[in-house]
N, C-alpha and C positions, 0 to 999 in steps of 0.2 A: 449243721450250719457251717457256712464258710465265711471266714472273715467277719464274724459278729453279726451276720445278717439273720434276721428272724425267719424261721421256716413257716410260721403261721402266726396269726394274731387273732386272739379271741376278743370279740367286741360284744357289748351288750348295750342296747338302747333302752333307756328308761324315760318314762313320761311322768313328770311330777303330778301327783294326785290321781294317777291311773294305776289300777292293780290288774293283774292278769290280762294284759294287752295281748290280744290274739295275733299270731303271726301266720304267715302263709301267703299263698298266691291269691291275689284279688282279681276276680274276673267279673265281667259284666253279666248281669242277669239275662237269661233267655226265657222264652215262653216255656220251655221244658222245665227249667230249674224253678221258675216261679210256680208252675203247676204242682210240681213235686212238693215244694215248700208249703203251698196251701193245703195239700192233701195230708200232710203230717201234723197239721194243727188239730189235735185230738179233741178240742173243746167245741168244734164246729159240727153242726148237723149236716147230713149229706146234701140236703137241698141248698143250704147256704154255701157249702163248699163248691157245689157244681155251679151255682150262680157266680161265685167269685172267680172261678176258672174262666167262665165265659166273659166276665168283665175284663179280666186280665188279657184275654185274647184281643180285645179292642185297643190295647195300648201298644205302641211301638216298643221295641226292645229298649230303646234309650230312655223310656219313661217308666220302666218296670221298677226301678229303684224307688221312685216316688210312690208307686202303687204299694210297694212293701212298707215304705216308711209311714204311709197313711192307712195302714191295714185296718185299724179300728173304724175309721170313717168308711172304708170300703165294705166292711161287714154291715154297718148300719145301712148303707145304700142298698146292699143286696137284700136285706130284710125288708126295707121299705118297698123296694120293687116287687118283692114277693107278696107283701100285704096288698099292694095295688092290684096285682094280678088276681088275687083271691077274692077281692071285693067286687 
């Protein structure tokens, strides 16, 4: 340090009421990332998973965050569509 100047400053940002706030780069969802995310959901059967991937392909990239946020609704829609096809 020269003349009392700091060489580096450690900072920490805390949000009241939040624990374990994730840090890192935030990037927009793409068709590839949403498909990979759907496929790692281990509680879905293969047919529902494939239907969800096809549904996600109908969304523009800018709407994929809403698809992910409403994922339980999307699961119900996929299963309803499958029931209609089978009847």
